[in-house]
N, C-alpha and C positions, 0 to 999 in steps of 0.2 A: 259667395261665388255667383256673381251675376252672369246670366247668359240669356240669349234670345231663344225663345221657343216658338214653335208654330202650332197654332190651334185652328180647329175648324168650327165655324159657327154657321149653321145651315150649309149653304153651298160655297161659302167663302173661306179662304185661309187668311189668317192674320199672324204676324210675327209680333210678339210682345216680350218685354224683358221680364225675367224672373230673378228676384234677388237671392233666392235660396231654393233648395229642393222642396222645402215646405210650401213656399209661395208658388212654385211650379205646380205642385200637386193641387193646391187650392184653385189656381187658374184653370187647370184641366178639368177639375170637378165642376167648377162654375160653368165652363163652356158646355160640358156634357149635360148638366142640368138645364141650361138654357135651351139646348137643342131638344131635349126630352119634353120640356114644357111647351115649346113651340108646336111640336107635332101633336101633343095632347090637345092643345087649344084648337089647332087646325082641324082635328077630327070632330071636335064639338061645334066648330063654327065654320063649316065649309062655305067657300065663297068669299071669305074675308081676305083682305090683302095682307101681304107680309107685314107691312107697316102696322096695320091694325092688330094683327096677332102679336107682334113684338111689343106693341103698346100694352096689351093685356098681360103679357109675360112680365114686363117691367112693373106695371101696376101691382101685380100679385107679389112680386119680389119686394117692392118697397112697402107694401102692406105687412108682409111677413117681418121685414126688418123693423118696422115701427112697433109691431107686437113684441118683438124680442127686446127692443130698447125699453119698452114699458115694463116688461118682466124684469129686466136687469135693474131698472130704477126701483121697482117694488122690492126686490131682494136687497138692494143697498139700503133702503129705508128700514127694512126688517133687521138688517145687520146693525145699523146704527142704533136702533131701539134695543136690541139685545145687548149691544156693547154698553149702552147707558144703564140698563138694568143690572148688568154684571158689575159695573163700576159702583153703582149704588149699593149692591149687595156686599161687595168687598169693603166698601167704606164703612158700612154698618158693622161688619165683623171687626174691623180695626177699632171702631169706637167702643165696642163691647169688651175689648181686652183690658 
């Protein structure tokens, strides 16, 4: 159920498509987090322009995304290792019969 929703980022309103209620929720949460981070950075960096603050917010977000991607890759490697160990273990059981 695709529909257009309106969100507020800083002092601007944007209309964006949401493919589902779950996507709508994610968009609204992301906009809220962006606004929160913006004002958090603004308090710590008075005098910086909106563009500079948004750059800090974007950099922070992409750093976090990169950390999550690394964590997921590590978990996938661990999963592959465990799968290989389990297969070896089960193969050894079959050979022992």
